[in-house]
C-alpha positions as CSV (number, residue, x, y, z in Angstrom):
1,M,17.7,-14.8,-22.0
2,K,20.9,-16.5,-23.2
3,K,18.9,-18.3,-25.8
4,Y,17.6,-15.1,-27.2
5,F,20.9,-13.3,-27.1
6,K,22.9,-16.2,-28.7
7,S,20.7,-18.8,-30.3
8,I,18.2,-16.9,-32.3
9,V,19.3,-17.5,-35.9
10,K,21.3,-14.8,-37.5
11,Y,18.9,-14.3,-40.3
12,S,15.3,-14.5,-38.9
13,F,13.5,-13.7,-42.2
14,L,11.8,-17.0,-42.8
15,F,11.8,-18.4,-46.3
16,S,9.3,-21.2,-47.1
17,I,11.0,-23.9,-49.1
18,V,8.7,-26.5,-50.5
19,F,10.2,-29.8,-51.5
20,S,8.9,-33.3,-52.1
21,A,9.3,-36.3,-49.7
22,S,11.7,-37.9,-52.1
23,S,15.4,-38.7,-51.3
24,C,17.9,-36.4,-49.7
25,E,19.8,-36.4,-53.0
26,D,16.8,-34.9,-54.8
27,Y,16.8,-32.1,-52.3
28,L,20.5,-31.5,-52.7
29,D,20.2,-31.5,-56.5
30,I,18.9,-27.8,-56.5
31,T,19.5,-25.3,-59.2
32,Q,21.5,-22.2,-58.7
33,E,18.4,-20.1,-59.2
34,A,16.8,-21.7,-56.1
35,V,19.5,-20.4,-53.8
36,V,18.4,-17.4,-51.8
37,S,21.2,-15.1,-50.7
38,E,21.5,-13.7,-47.1
39,T,20.9,-10.2,-48.4
40,A,17.8,-10.8,-50.6
41,A,15.5,-9.7,-47.8
42,F,16.9,-6.2,-47.8
43,E,17.4,-5.3,-51.4
44,N,14.1,-3.5,-52.1
45,F,11.2,-2.0,-50.1
46,T,8.7,-4.9,-50.7
47,R,11.1,-7.5,-49.4
48,F,12.4,-5.4,-46.5
49,Q,8.9,-4.5,-45.5
50,G,8.1,-8.2,-45.5
51,F,11.0,-8.8,-43.2
52,T,9.9,-5.9,-40.9
53,E,6.3,-7.0,-40.7
54,E,7.2,-10.1,-38.7
55,L,7.8,-7.6,-35.8
56,Y,4.1,-6.9,-35.7
57,M,3.5,-10.6,-35.1
58,C,5.8,-10.4,-32.1
59,I,3.3,-8.2,-30.2
60,P,1.3,-10.4,-27.8
61,D,-2.4,-10.0,-27.4
62,F,-2.9,-9.8,-23.7
63,T,-6.6,-9.6,-24.1
64,N,-6.9,-12.9,-25.8
65,A,-3.8,-14.9,-25.0
66,Y,-5.6,-17.8,-23.5
67,W,-9.1,-19.1,-23.1
68,T,-9.5,-16.7,-20.1
69,N,-7.1,-13.9,-19.6
70,S,-5.5,-12.0,-16.7
71,W,-4.0,-8.6,-17.2
72,N,-5.2,-6.5,-14.3
73,W,-2.8,-7.0,-11.4
74,G,-3.4,-4.1,-9.1
75,E,-6.1,-3.7,-6.5
76,D,-8.6,-3.3,-9.3
77,E,-9.7,-6.8,-10.0
78,I,-10.1,-10.1,-8.1
79,Q,-10.7,-13.6,-9.6
80,S,-13.4,-16.0,-8.7
81,T,-12.2,-19.0,-6.5
82,A,-12.9,-21.8,-8.9
83,R,-9.4,-21.8,-10.3
84,D,-6.1,-20.4,-9.2
85,F,-3.7,-20.6,-12.1
86,H,-3.8,-17.0,-13.4
87,F,-1.1,-14.6,-12.6
88,V,-3.4,-12.2,-10.7
89,V,-3.9,-15.0,-8.1
90,K,-0.2,-15.6,-7.8
91,I,0.4,-11.8,-7.3
92,D,-2.3,-11.8,-4.6
93,N,-0.2,-14.5,-2.9
94,G,3.0,-12.5,-3.3
95,N,4.4,-15.0,-5.9
96,F,5.7,-12.7,-8.6
97,L,7.7,-15.6,-10.0
98,G,4.4,-16.7,-11.5
99,W,4.9,-14.7,-14.6
100,Q,7.5,-17.2,-15.7
101,S,6.6,-20.2,-17.8
102,E,8.5,-22.4,-15.4
103,N,6.0,-21.4,-12.7
104,D,2.9,-21.5,-14.8
105,G,1.7,-25.1,-15.3
106,W,-1.3,-24.0,-17.4
107,Q,0.9,-21.8,-19.7
108,A,-1.8,-19.2,-19.5
109,G,0.2,-16.1,-19.0
110,W,0.8,-13.6,-21.8
111,M,4.2,-12.5,-20.5
112,N,5.9,-15.9,-20.8
113,R,5.1,-19.4,-22.0
114,N,7.1,-22.4,-22.9
115,R,9.7,-20.9,-25.1
116,N,9.8,-24.0,-27.4
117,N,6.3,-23.3,-28.6
118,M,6.7,-19.6,-29.4
119,R,5.9,-18.6,-33.0
120,T,5.2,-15.4,-34.9
121,S,2.1,-17.0,-36.4
122,G,-1.5,-15.9,-35.8
123,D,-2.0,-18.4,-33.0
124,R,-2.6,-16.4,-29.7
125,F,-1.3,-19.4,-27.6
126,Q,2.1,-19.1,-29.3
127,K,2.9,-15.5,-28.3
128,D,4.4,-14.0,-25.2
129,L,6.2,-10.8,-24.4
130,W,9.5,-12.3,-23.0
131,T,10.3,-14.7,-25.8
132,L,9.2,-12.7,-28.8
133,G,10.4,-9.4,-27.3
134,W,14.0,-10.5,-27.3
135,Y,13.5,-12.1,-30.7
136,G,12.0,-8.8,-31.9
137,I,14.9,-6.8,-30.6
138,R,17.3,-9.0,-32.5
139,K,15.3,-8.8,-35.6
140,A,15.1,-5.0,-35.4
141,N,18.9,-4.8,-34.9
142,L,19.4,-7.2,-37.9
143,G,17.3,-4.9,-40.1
144,L,19.1,-1.8,-38.9
145,A,22.5,-3.4,-39.5
146,N,21.4,-4.1,-43.1
147,I,19.6,-0.9,-43.8
148,D,22.3,0.3,-46.2
149,L,21.6,-2.7,-48.5
150,L,18.2,-1.1,-49.3
151,E,19.2,0.5,-52.6
152,E,16.1,-0.2,-54.7
153,A,13.9,2.2,-52.7
154,T,13.0,5.9,-52.4
155,Q,14.1,8.0,-49.5
156,E,10.5,7.8,-48.1
157,E,10.6,4.0,-48.3
158,K,13.9,3.9,-46.5
159,N,12.6,6.2,-43.8
160,L,9.5,4.0,-43.3
161,I,11.6,0.9,-42.9
162,K,14.2,2.4,-40.5
163,G,11.5,4.2,-38.5
164,Q,9.6,1.0,-37.8
165,L,12.7,-0.9,-36.8
166,L,13.8,1.8,-34.4
167,F,10.3,2.0,-32.9
168,F,10.2,-1.8,-32.2
169,R,13.6,-1.8,-30.7
170,G,12.6,0.9,-28.3
171,W,9.1,-0.6,-27.6
172,F,10.3,-4.1,-26.6
173,H,13.0,-2.6,-24.4
174,F,10.5,-0.3,-22.8
175,Q,8.1,-3.2,-22.0
176,F,10.9,-5.1,-20.3
177,M,12.2,-2.1,-18.4
178,Q,8.9,-1.1,-16.8
179,Y,8.6,-4.6,-15.2
180,F,12.2,-5.5,-14.5
181,G,14.1,-2.2,-14.3
182,G,17.3,-1.4,-16.1
183,L,18.6,-4.1,-18.4
184,P,21.2,-4.4,-21.1
185,Y,20.1,-2.2,-24.0
186,I,20.9,-4.2,-27.1
187,D,21.4,-1.9,-30.0
188,K,23.5,-4.1,-32.3
189,V,23.5,-7.6,-33.7
190,I,25.4,-9.9,-31.3
191,P,27.3,-12.6,-33.1
192,G,26.1,-16.1,-32.2
193,D,29.4,-17.2,-30.9
194,A,30.2,-14.0,-28.9
195,P,30.4,-14.2,-25.1
196,I,27.6,-12.3,-23.4
197,Q,28.8,-9.8,-20.8
198,L,26.5,-6.9,-21.3
199,P,25.9,-5.2,-17.9
200,R,22.5,-4.1,-16.6
201,L,22.2,-0.3,-17.1
202,S,20.4,2.0,-14.7
203,Y,16.7,2.7,-15.5
204,A,17.6,6.2,-16.5
205,E,20.4,5.0,-18.9
206,C,18.0,2.5,-20.5
207,A,15.3,5.2,-20.8
208,E,17.7,7.6,-22.6
209,K,18.5,4.9,-25.1
210,A,14.9,4.0,-25.7
211,A,14.1,7.7,-26.0
212,A,16.8,8.1,-28.7
213,D,15.1,5.2,-30.7
214,F,11.6,6.6,-30.3
215,R,12.7,10.2,-31.2
216,A,14.5,9.0,-34.3
217,A,11.5,6.9,-35.3
218,A,9.2,9.9,-34.8
219,D,11.4,12.0,-37.0
220,L,11.4,9.4,-39.8
221,L,7.7,8.3,-39.8
222,P,4.6,10.0,-41.1
223,A,1.6,10.7,-38.9
224,D,-0.6,8.8,-41.4
225,W,0.7,6.3,-43.9
226,D,-2.3,6.9,-46.1
227,N,-0.8,10.4,-46.9
228,T,2.5,9.0,-48.2
229,V,3.2,7.8,-51.7
230,T,4.3,4.4,-50.3
231,G,1.2,4.1,-48.1
232,K,-1.1,4.8,-51.0
233,R,-0.5,1.3,-52.2
234,T,-2.1,-0.1,-49.0
235,E,-4.5,2.8,-48.4
236,T,-7.2,2.2,-45.7
237,K,-5.1,-0.8,-44.5
238,N,-2.4,1.1,-42.6
239,A,-4.1,1.6,-39.3
240,L,-1.7,-0.8,-37.4
241,R,1.5,0.4,-39.1
242,I,3.9,2.3,-36.9
243,N,3.6,6.0,-37.3
244,K,4.8,9.3,-35.8
245,I,1.9,9.4,-33.3
246,M,2.9,6.0,-31.9
247,A,6.5,6.9,-31.6
248,L,5.8,10.2,-29.9
249,G,3.3,8.5,-27.5
250,Y,5.9,6.0,-26.3
251,L,8.6,8.7,-26.3
252,G,6.5,10.6,-23.8
253,K,5.5,7.5,-21.8
254,N,9.1,6.3,-21.6
255,Y,10.2,9.7,-20.2
256,L,7.3,9.9,-17.8
257,W,8.1,6.4,-16.5
258,A,11.8,7.3,-16.1
259,G,10.7,10.4,-14.2
260,S,8.3,8.5,-11.8
261,P,9.2,8.0,-8.2
262,L,10.0,4.2,-8.4
263,M,12.2,4.6,-11.5
264,N,13.8,7.8,-10.2
265,K,14.6,6.1,-6.9
266,V,16.6,3.2,-8.5
267,S,18.4,5.7,-10.7
268,T,19.2,8.5,-8.3
269,G,18.0,7.4,-4.8
270,S,15.3,10.0,-4.7
271,E,11.6,8.9,-4.3
272,S,10.3,12.1,-5.8
273,Y,9.6,12.8,-9.5
274,N,12.5,13.7,-11.8
275,A,11.3,17.0,-13.1
276,E,13.7,17.0,-16.1
277,F,12.4,13.7,-17.4
278,C,8.8,14.8,-16.9
279,K,9.5,18.0,-18.9
280,K,10.8,15.9,-21.8
281,A,7.7,13.8,-21.5
282,S,5.5,16.9,-21.5
283,E,7.2,18.1,-24.7
284,A,6.7,14.8,-26.5
285,F,3.0,14.6,-25.5
286,A,2.5,18.2,-26.5
287,E,4.0,17.6,-29.9
288,L,1.7,14.6,-30.4
289,L,-1.4,16.5,-29.3
290,N,-0.7,19.5,-31.5
291,I,-0.6,17.1,-34.4
292,T,-3.9,15.3,-33.5
293,E,-5.8,18.4,-32.6
294,S,-4.8,20.2,-35.8
295,G,-6.1,17.4,-37.9
296,G,-2.6,16.2,-38.8
297,S,-3.6,12.6,-38.1
298,K,-6.7,10.5,-38.0
299,H,-6.5,10.2,-34.2
300,A,-9.3,11.8,-32.0
301,L,-11.3,10.9,-29.0
302,L,-14.3,8.8,-29.8
303,P,-17.6,10.4,-28.7
304,F,-19.0,8.9,-25.5
305,A,-21.8,7.2,-27.4
306,K,-19.1,5.2,-29.2
307,Y,-16.9,4.8,-26.1
308,S,-17.2,1.0,-26.2
309,D,-15.7,0.9,-29.7
310,N,-12.4,1.4,-28.0
311,F,-12.6,-2.1,-26.6
312,Y,-15.0,-4.2,-28.6
313,T,-17.1,-4.2,-31.8
314,T,-20.2,-6.3,-32.5
315,G,-22.2,-6.7,-35.7
316,Q,-19.3,-5.0,-37.7
317,N,-17.9,-8.0,-39.5
318,W,-15.2,-8.6,-37.0
319,A,-13.8,-5.1,-37.2
320,I,-10.9,-4.5,-34.9
321,P,-11.8,-2.2,-32.1
322,G,-10.2,1.1,-31.4
323,G,-11.5,3.5,-34.0
324,T,-9.8,6.9,-34.1
325,E,-8.8,6.8,-30.4
326,A,-6.5,3.7,-30.5
327,I,-2.9,4.7,-31.0
328,F,-1.0,1.4,-30.7
329,R,-2.6,-2.0,-31.2
330,G,-1.2,-5.4,-32.2
331,P,-2.7,-7.5,-35.0
332,Y,-5.6,-9.7,-34.1
333,L,-6.4,-13.0,-35.8
334,G,-9.0,-15.7,-35.0
335,A,-11.5,-13.3,-33.5
336,H,-14.3,-15.5,-32.5
337,S,-12.3,-18.4,-31.0
338,S,-10.6,-16.1,-28.6
339,T,-13.4,-13.6,-27.9
340,Y,-15.9,-16.4,-27.1
341,G,-13.9,-17.2,-24.0
342,T,-12.9,-13.7,-23.0
343,A,-16.5,-12.5,-23.1
344,K,-17.6,-15.2,-20.7
345,Q,-15.0,-14.4,-18.0
346,Y,-17.0,-11.4,-16.8
347,Q,-20.4,-13.0,-16.4
348,P,-21.6,-15.1,-13.4
349,A,-22.1,-18.8,-14.0
350,P,-24.3,-20.6,-14.3
351,I,-26.7,-17.6,-14.1
352,L,-25.8,-16.0,-17.4
353,T,-23.2,-18.2,-19.0
354,D,-20.9,-21.2,-18.4
355,G,-17.2,-21.3,-17.5
356,D,-15.6,-21.1,-14.1
357,V,-12.9,-18.4,-14.2
358,K,-14.4,-14.9,-13.6
359,F,-12.8,-11.6,-13.1
360,L,-14.6,-9.1,-10.8
361,P,-14.0,-5.4,-10.1
362,T,-13.2,-4.8,-6.4
363,A,-15.5,-2.6,-4.5
364,N,-12.7,-0.4,-3.3
365,Y,-11.5,0.2,-6.9
366,V,-15.1,1.0,-8.0
367,D,-15.1,3.8,-5.4
368,N,-12.8,5.7,-7.8
369,Y,-15.8,6.3,-10.0
370,G,-17.0,9.5,-8.3
371,M,-20.0,11.6,-8.9
372,A,-21.3,13.2,-12.1
373,N,-20.3,16.6,-10.8
374,G,-16.7,15.5,-10.9
375,L,-16.2,15.2,-7.2
376,P,-14.7,12.1,-5.5
377,I,-16.5,9.9,-3.0
378,A,-14.6,10.4,0.3
379,N,-16.1,7.4,2.1
380,P,-18.6,5.0,0.4
381,T,-20.3,4.2,3.7
382,Q,-20.9,7.9,4.7
383,A,-23.1,10.6,3.2
384,D,-21.2,13.6,1.7
385,P,-23.3,16.8,1.3
386,V,-20.5,18.4,-0.8
387,S,-20.3,15.7,-3.5
388,G,-24.0,14.7,-3.1
389,Y,-23.1,11.0,-2.5
390,D,-25.6,9.1,-0.3
391,P,-24.8,5.5,0.8
392,S,-28.6,4.8,0.8
393,Y,-28.6,5.5,-2.9
394,P,-25.1,4.5,-4.0
395,W,-25.9,4.3,-7.7
396,K,-27.4,7.7,-8.0
397,N,-25.8,10.6,-10.0
398,R,-22.5,8.8,-10.5
399,D,-19.8,9.5,-13.2
400,P,-21.3,8.3,-16.5
401,R,-18.4,6.0,-17.0
402,F,-19.6,4.1,-13.9
403,Y,-22.8,3.2,-15.7
404,N,-20.8,2.2,-18.9
405,D,-18.3,0.0,-17.1
406,I,-19.9,-1.4,-14.0
407,I,-22.9,-3.6,-13.4
408,Y,-24.5,-3.0,-10.1
409,D,-27.6,-4.3,-8.3
410,G,-30.8,-4.2,-10.3
411,V,-29.5,-3.6,-13.8
412,K,-31.4,-5.5,-16.5
413,M,-29.1,-8.2,-17.8
414,V,-31.2,-10.2,-20.3
415,S,-33.6,-8.8,-22.9
416,G,-34.7,-12.1,-24.5
417,T,-36.8,-15.0,-23.5
418,M,-35.8,-16.8,-20.3
419,P,-37.2,-20.1,-18.8
420,A,-39.8,-19.4,-16.1
421,G,-37.6,-20.8,-13.5
422,S,-34.8,-18.4,-14.3
423,A,-36.9,-15.2,-14.8
424,S,-35.8,-13.8,-11.4
425,D,-32.2,-13.6,-12.8
426,R,-33.2,-11.1,-15.5
427,Y,-32.0,-8.3,-13.3
428,A,-28.6,-8.4,-11.5
429,N,-29.1,-9.8,-8.0
430,L,-25.9,-8.4,-6.6
431,F,-27.1,-7.7,-3.1
432,S,-25.6,-9.7,-0.3
433,G,-26.9,-13.3,-0.7
434,G,-28.2,-12.6,-4.2
435,S,-28.1,-15.2,-6.9
436,Y,-25.2,-13.5,-8.7
437,R,-23.1,-13.5,-5.5
438,N,-21.2,-16.8,-5.9
439,I,-17.5,-16.6,-4.9
440,S,-16.6,-19.7,-7.0
441,T,-18.1,-18.7,-10.4
442,G,-20.0,-15.5,-9.7
443,S,-19.4,-12.1,-8.2
444,R,-17.3,-12.0,-5.0
445,T,-17.5,-8.2,-4.8
446,G,-21.1,-7.0,-5.5
447,Y,-20.1,-5.8,-8.9
448,L,-19.6,-7.1,-12.5
449,L,-17.3,-5.7,-15.1
450,Y,-19.0,-5.0,-18.5
451,K,-16.6,-2.4,-20.0
452,F,-15.4,-4.9,-22.6
453,I,-18.6,-6.8,-23.4
454,P,-22.1,-5.8,-24.5
455,I,-25.0,-6.4,-22.2
456,T,-26.3,-9.0,-24.7
457,A,-23.3,-11.3,-24.1
458,N,-25.2,-14.0,-22.2
459,L,-26.5,-17.4,-23.0
460,Y,-30.1,-16.1,-23.6
461,D,-29.4,-13.1,-25.8
462,G,-26.4,-14.9,-27.5
463,G,-24.3,-11.7,-27.9
464,Y,-21.1,-13.7,-28.0
465,N,-22.4,-16.2,-30.6
466,Y,-20.6,-16.3,-33.9
467,G,-23.3,-14.5,-35.9
468,N,-22.9,-11.3,-33.8
469,N,-19.3,-10.8,-34.7
470,L,-18.2,-9.8,-31.2
471,N,-14.5,-8.8,-31.3
472,I,-12.8,-7.9,-28.0
473,H,-9.3,-6.4,-28.4
474,L,-7.8,-3.7,-26.1
475,P,-5.2,-1.2,-27.4
476,W,-1.8,-0.9,-25.7
477,M,-2.2,2.9,-25.9
478,R,-5.1,5.2,-26.7
479,L,-5.5,9.0,-27.0
480,S,-7.2,9.6,-23.6
481,D,-4.2,8.1,-21.9
482,I,-2.0,10.6,-23.7
483,Y,-4.0,13.5,-22.3
484,L,-3.7,12.1,-18.8
485,M,0.0,11.4,-19.1
486,Y,0.5,14.9,-20.4
487,A,-1.4,16.3,-17.4
488,E,0.8,14.3,-14.9
489,A,4.1,15.1,-16.6
490,T,3.3,18.8,-17.1
491,A,2.1,19.4,-13.5
492,V,5.3,17.8,-12.2
493,A,7.6,19.4,-14.7
494,Y,6.4,22.9,-14.1
495,N,5.3,22.4,-10.4
496,S,1.7,23.6,-11.1
497,P,-1.5,22.0,-12.2
498,T,-2.3,25.1,-14.2
499,A,1.0,25.0,-16.1
500,K,1.3,24.0,-19.7
501,D,4.0,23.1,-22.1
502,P,5.1,26.2,-24.0
503,S,4.2,24.7,-27.3
504,Y,0.7,23.6,-26.4
505,N,-2.5,25.4,-25.4
506,K,-3.8,23.1,-22.6
507,T,-2.7,23.2,-19.0
508,A,-2.5,20.0,-17.0
509,V,-6.0,20.6,-15.5
510,D,-7.4,21.4,-19.0
511,A,-6.2,18.0,-20.2
512,I,-8.1,16.2,-17.5
513,N,-11.2,18.3,-18.1
514,F,-11.0,17.6,-21.8
515,V,-11.2,13.9,-21.1
516,R,-14.0,14.4,-18.6
517,D,-15.9,16.5,-21.1
518,R,-16.2,13.6,-23.4
519,A,-18.1,11.6,-20.8
520,G,-20.0,14.6,-19.4
521,V,-18.3,14.6,-16.0
522,G,-17.8,17.8,-14.0
523,H,-14.4,19.5,-14.1
524,V,-11.6,19.1,-11.5
525,A,-12.7,21.2,-8.5
526,S,-10.6,24.3,-7.6
527,K,-9.6,22.8,-4.3
528,F,-7.5,20.3,-6.2
529,T,-5.7,22.8,-8.4
530,G,-3.8,24.9,-5.9
531,S,-0.7,22.7,-5.8
532,V,0.8,19.6,-7.2
533,D,0.3,17.7,-3.9
534,A,-3.4,18.5,-4.0
535,F,-3.7,17.7,-7.7
536,M,-2.0,14.3,-7.8
537,P,-4.7,12.3,-6.0
538,E,-7.3,13.6,-8.4
539,L,-5.1,12.9,-11.4
540,R,-4.5,9.4,-10.1
541,R,-8.3,8.9,-9.6
542,E,-8.9,10.1,-13.1
543,R,-6.5,7.6,-14.5
544,A,-8.1,4.9,-12.4
545,V,-11.5,5.7,-13.9
546,E,-10.8,6.5,-17.6
547,L,-8.3,3.7,-18.0
548,A,-10.0,1.2,-15.7
549,F,-9.2,-2.5,-16.2
550,E,-7.1,-1.8,-19.3
551,G,-3.9,-3.2,-17.8
552,H,-2.5,0.1,-16.5
553,R,-3.1,0.1,-12.8
554,F,-0.4,-2.4,-11.7
555,N,2.3,-0.4,-13.4
556,D,0.8,2.9,-12.2
557,L,0.8,1.8,-8.6
558,R,4.3,0.5,-8.9
559,R,5.8,3.6,-10.5
560,W,4.0,5.8,-7.9
561,M,5.4,3.6,-5.1
562,L,1.9,2.8,-3.8
563,L,1.6,-0.9,-4.6
564,I,2.8,-2.1,-1.3
565,K,1.0,0.5,0.8
566,S,-2.5,0.3,2.3
567,P,-5.2,0.8,1.1
568,Y,-3.8,-0.3,-2.3
569,T,-3.0,-3.8,-0.8
570,L,-6.7,-4.4,-0.1
571,K,-9.4,-6.0,-2.1
572,K,-13.0,-5.5,-0.8
573,S,-16.5,-6.5,-1.5
574,L,-19.7,-4.3,-1.2
575,E,-22.3,-5.8,1.1
576,F,-25.8,-4.4,1.4
577,D,-29.5,-5.4,1.6
578,R,-32.1,-4.4,-0.9
579,D,-34.8,-2.1,0.3
580,A,-38.4,-3.2,0.1
581,S,-39.0,-0.4,-2.4
582,F,-36.7,-2.0,-5.0
583,N,-37.8,-1.2,-8.6
584,P,-36.0,-3.0,-11.5
585,A,-37.2,-0.2,-13.8
586,T,-35.1,2.4,-12.0
587,P,-31.9,0.8,-10.8
588,K,-29.9,4.0,-10.5
589,T,-32.3,5.4,-7.9
590,N,-33.0,2.2,-5.9
591,K,-32.5,2.5,-2.2
592,V,-30.2,0.0,-0.3
593,N,-29.8,-0.7,3.4
594,N,-26.8,-1.6,5.7
595,L,-24.2,-0.7,3.0
596,R,-20.7,-1.7,4.1
597,Q,-17.4,-2.9,2.7
598,V,-15.7,-6.1,3.7
599,T,-12.0,-6.9,3.1
600,I,-11.7,-10.1,1.0
601,L,-7.9,-10.2,1.1
602,E,-4.9,-8.1,2.0
603,R,-1.8,-8.6,-0.1
604,N,1.4,-9.0,2.0
605,F,4.0,-7.1,-0.1
606,S,7.5,-5.7,0.6
607,E,9.9,-3.5,-1.3
608,K,11.0,-6.4,-3.5
609,H,7.5,-6.6,-5.0
610,Y,8.0,-3.3,-6.8
611,W,9.9,-5.2,-9.5
612,L,9.3,-8.6,-11.1
613,P,12.0,-11.2,-10.6
614,L,14.2,-12.2,-13.5
615,K,14.6,-15.8,-14.4
616,N,17.2,-17.6,-12.3
617,A,18.7,-19.2,-15.4
618,D,19.3,-15.8,-16.9
619,V,20.8,-14.1,-13.9
620,S,23.2,-17.1,-13.5
621,M,24.8,-16.5,-16.9
622,Y,27.3,-13.9,-15.9
623,L,28.1,-11.6,-12.9
624,E,27.1,-8.3,-14.7
625,F,23.5,-9.5,-15.0
626,P,22.3,-9.7,-11.4
627,Q,18.8,-10.6,-10.0
628,N,16.4,-7.9,-8.8
629,P,16.8,-7.2,-5.0
630,G,15.0,-9.6,-2.7
631,W,14.5,-12.3,-5.3
């Protein structure tokens, strides 16, 4: 961190100076007109916006940061055994130091890489959160320190610049806080020669400072740049620009995280929710939802028929995914070169594609996908007459999102022509001993994950080939997440699942049901709405399903203080035999025999694993910056 606090150049706006390979004297013989002043970047809106836009290039693309990519670190996903360099494997082994570039020989992690290679270019290999996050904080502070130099601008233009800078300062701090806890909150430009003695603040203190930045940003920014005079100049090209909805979304998330059990424990000693922080979160989410539901922005839930557009597009000329539902996304460059590898990490090799690193949904996590009537599956190996679940027909009448996200036994995987010798692999052979069940490069769990790729993404149908324009890119935040965070914050803040924020017309339960309505799932049963204690397991299950494999589970389990507790430490496979009546034409209603779950691994965690360890070099800088407990 010392490098980022002290050594990042004071003026990070990069000017390209082209000069010939002639002598040094030729270079020194420059005209007065060629000298660029230190204040030039801040004198008008166009220049200042150019300075500011480098902050967007500091956002890492966790979906496509390497050839294959790991971002699900809870009990939700397990990797095939062919390789062991991704962070999820290190976490399984209790090695949380593995996020650091010093402990990542492959340099595959999106949180940290070799700092000497980091750039704000379009190269996905040259972006990580730790390096560019501190760089982004300094750049935001530098812009804010020079905001008064912006004289050749309208008030709207000044507000847009300042709002973006405040948002990014809050966003990078929030990303660090949620993994490492309270840190120094850097809200000014630190001179390069100044000693560093900023103390670590409590989580609550950091959250209040981030909230002030997000709130100020929300007050300055429009809900839609296209509806501003300034934004009209780049109309239809403003979707990624920071706006009021993004600022309110992270204002609420920052408060909800601060109010969650883990964060409240380190701030106050109590393992319960902090109701006051949750109330502030509820207010922020309500403000956001009132805007979106009244048509004050372009944001809205995508219809379920377009659900996959949240995560990938195909045949749309490399259009960035997300549609109206995406709230916050980073820029995405070089679509095919990255997507080509990401698409293959979900398919068994050599059955459907090549490659060796595969990411599989664990059987116990898939259990969260309940029944179409909205009821949970109490035990996947036992019949439940209340929900209608039958272990002899485990794929029948499930939540529609199960069929969208998960590949189970018997699903048709290839539409095109296959060699005669491979024809038996047209349908997913995921039963115990089936051809898709290969722990090295296939499924270890009895399931495949297809939430982020089309069914055609295989070597026979060629769905990931260049001509199909497959573009995979996950948003950091989307609107359905806002509804679920509102539900959680509101239920806790007002101690009732049927409570609502005074300014908004939906209760906590209504918010969940609104998300379920999109997928055609039954509403939350009345037995879960009588108290917060009864409601929370269903709220958590809904987050597990709606936001499955989008990178939220690890942090959710941590903030709920469940990560180190069984059954969340377990990763299981589903074992079963196909019945003789198997019919590939009707996979949902196929019968199976001897269904059971087998534990693949159990993670041995302790209290220290609730927080990632800081770098030893950073915590050795000065006494006021200590290491996280246990590390």
